[in-house]
C-alpha positions in Angstrom: 9.5 -11.7 -9.7 10.7 -9.0 -11.2 9.4 -8.9 -14.9 12.5 -6.9 -16.2 15.0 -9.0 -15.4 12.8 -12.1 -15.2 14.6 -13.2 -11.7 12.8 -14.3 -8.5 14.3 -13.2 -5.2 12.9 -14.0 -1.7 12.6 -10.5 0.0 10.5 -9.7 3.6 6.9 -8.0 3.3 7.0 -4.7 5.1 3.2 -3.6 4.8 0.0 -4.2 2.8 -0.6 -1.4 0.9 -3.8 -2.0 -1.1 -6.3 -4.6 -1.0 -9.3 -4.7 -3.5 -11.2 -7.6 -1.9 -11.8 -5.4 1.2 -10.3 -1.9 2.3 -10.6 -3.2 5.8 -8.1 -6.0 5.2 -5.0 -3.4 4.6 -5.8 -1.8 7.8 -5.6 -5.7 9.6 -2.9 -6.7 7.7 -4.6 -9.5 5.8 -2.8 -10.5 2.4 -4.9 -12.1 -0.4 -4.6 -12.9 -3.9 -4.7 -9.4 -6.2 -3.3 -7.5 -2.7 -0.6 -5.0 -3.1 2.5 -5.3 -0.8 5.4 -3.1 0.2 8.8 -5.6 -0.1 12.3 -4.5 0.6 13.0 -4.2 -2.9 9.5 -2.4 -4.1 6.0 -2.4 -4.3 4.6 -6.1 -5.6 0.7 -7.4 -6.2 0.5 -11.1 -5.0 -0.2 -13.5 -7.7 -0.8 -16.5 -5.4 -3.5 -17.6 -2.7 -1.5 -17.3 0.6 -4.3 -18.8 2.7 -4.4 -22.0 0.2 -0.8 -22.2 -0.5 0.9 -21.2 2.8 3.2 -19.4 0.5 3.1 -15.8 -1.0 4.3 -15.4 -4.8 4.2 -11.7 -6.0 5.1 -9.9 -9.2 6.8 -6.2 -8.7 4.7 -3.5 -9.8 6.2 0.4 -10.9 3.5 1.8 -9.7 0.1 2.2 -7.7 -3.3 3.3 -9.1 -5.3 4.1 -5.9 -8.8 3.1 -5.5 -10.9 6.4 -5.0 
């Protein structure tokens, strides 16, 4: 979902960038709710539970605030 234009698009997931649930999930490529993913059109935060739904829903974000 693009919050500015309120449009929904189907895009490919390229990589997991950050996961607050467990930092090791990023290295293993595991996507959970709240994970930040890299897509074809930009970075997005996952809003669904992919392991329960079987589908990844996400909202585009402008910038990433890294955990330090």
